[in-house]
C-alpha positions as CSV (number, residue, x, y, z in Angstrom):
1,X,-80.6,84.8,106.1
2,X,-79.9,81.1,105.1
3,X,-79.9,80.6,108.9
4,X,-83.8,82.3,108.5
5,X,-84.7,80.3,105.5
6,X,-84.2,77.2,107.4
7,X,-85.7,77.9,110.5
8,X,-88.8,79.5,109.8
9,X,-90.2,76.3,108.4
10,X,-89.9,74.7,111.3
11,X,-90.8,77.3,113.4
12,X,-94.1,77.6,111.5
13,X,-94.9,73.8,112.1
14,X,-95.3,74.8,115.9
15,X,-98.2,76.4,115.0
16,X,-100.1,73.6,112.9
17,X,-100.9,71.2,115.7
18,X,-103.1,73.8,117.9
19,X,-105.1,74.5,114.3
20,X,-105.7,70.6,113.7
21,X,-106.9,69.9,117.1
22,X,-109.2,72.5,117.2
23,X,-110.7,72.0,113.5
24,X,-110.7,68.0,113.9
25,X,-113.0,66.0,114.9
26,X,-111.7,63.8,118.1
27,X,-113.3,60.6,116.6
28,X,-110.8,60.4,113.5
29,X,-109.1,57.4,113.0
30,X,-105.0,57.6,113.1
31,X,-104.3,57.4,109.6
32,X,-106.5,60.2,109.1
33,X,-104.8,62.6,111.6
34,X,-101.6,61.8,109.5
35,X,-103.0,62.2,106.7
36,X,-104.2,66.1,107.7
37,X,-101.2,66.7,109.1
38,X,-99.0,65.9,106.1
39,X,-101.1,67.2,103.8
40,X,-101.0,70.8,105.7
41,X,-96.9,70.5,106.0
42,X,-96.7,69.7,102.0
43,X,-99.5,73.1,101.8
44,X,-97.2,75.3,104.4
45,X,-93.8,74.0,103.0
46,X,-95.0,74.7,99.8
47,X,-96.0,78.5,100.7
48,X,-92.5,78.8,102.2
49,X,-90.8,77.7,99.3
50,X,-92.7,79.7,97.5
51,X,-92.6,83.1,99.8
52,X,-88.7,82.5,99.8
53,X,-88.4,82.6,96.2
54,X,-86.9,79.3,95.9
55,X,-89.6,78.0,93.3
56,X,-88.2,80.3,90.5
57,X,-84.9,78.7,90.1
58,X,-86.2,75.9,88.0
59,X,-87.8,72.2,88.1
60,X,-85.2,70.1,90.2
61,X,-84.1,72.8,92.5
62,X,-87.7,73.9,93.5
63,X,-88.9,70.6,93.8
64,X,-85.6,70.1,96.3
65,X,-86.5,72.7,97.7
66,X,-90.1,72.1,98.6
67,X,-89.2,68.7,99.9
68,X,-87.0,70.2,102.7
69,X,-89.2,72.8,103.5
70,X,-92.0,70.2,104.0
71,X,-89.7,68.1,106.3
72,X,-89.1,71.1,108.0
73,X,-92.8,72.3,109.0
74,X,-93.5,68.5,109.4
75,X,-90.8,67.6,111.8
76,X,-91.7,71.3,113.4
77,X,-95.5,70.2,113.9
78,X,-94.2,66.8,115.3
79,X,-92.0,68.4,117.9
80,X,-94.3,70.8,119.2
81,X,-96.9,68.9,119.0
82,X,-95.5,66.1,121.5
83,X,-93.9,68.3,123.6
84,X,-95.9,71.0,123.9
85,X,-99.2,70.9,122.4
86,X,-100.5,67.3,123.5
87,X,-99.9,67.8,127.0
88,X,-101.2,70.7,127.2
89,X,-104.5,70.8,125.1
90,X,-104.9,67.7,124.5
91,X,-105.8,66.7,128.2
92,X,-107.9,69.8,128.5
93,X,-110.1,69.5,125.5
94,X,-110.6,65.8,126.9
95,X,-111.7,67.0,130.2
96,X,-114.0,69.6,128.7
97,X,-115.8,66.9,126.8
98,X,-116.1,64.6,129.0
99,X,-117.3,67.3,131.9
100,X,-120.7,66.9,129.9
101,X,-123.6,67.5,132.1
102,X,-126.1,64.5,133.2
103,X,-128.8,65.8,131.5
104,X,-127.3,66.0,128.3
105,X,-126.1,62.6,128.1
106,X,-129.1,61.7,129.3
107,X,-131.0,62.8,126.5
108,X,-129.3,61.5,124.2
109,X,-129.4,57.7,125.6
110,X,-133.3,58.7,125.9
111,X,-133.3,59.7,122.1
112,X,-132.1,56.4,120.8
113,X,-134.0,53.9,123.5
114,X,-137.1,52.3,122.8
115,X,-140.3,53.3,124.7
116,X,-141.8,50.9,127.3
117,X,-145.0,49.1,126.4
118,X,-147.7,49.2,129.1
């Protein structure tokens, strides 16, 4: 049972990167990406601690269990992102964004260009 309590947050962290990749805009700076990943790890780590019943033991032990579960979720998300999700998903999403038809890009260029004077 203790093995499940320790591996569950790590494995839950594996599903965080694809969710964040799909919901965040591609233009976010690195600090904002880190903040989104860290806050999601804190939220999921707290939820895992609550589901495991580790928050009912008292304040110091509850904070330690939240810290441990949050770090396991974050570590799992980073391992999964760099080894699995970044090579698989981000490359395909970048190709999907860059393979936009020329007619759409020309529409954007024409919309912001000044009309020619006659």
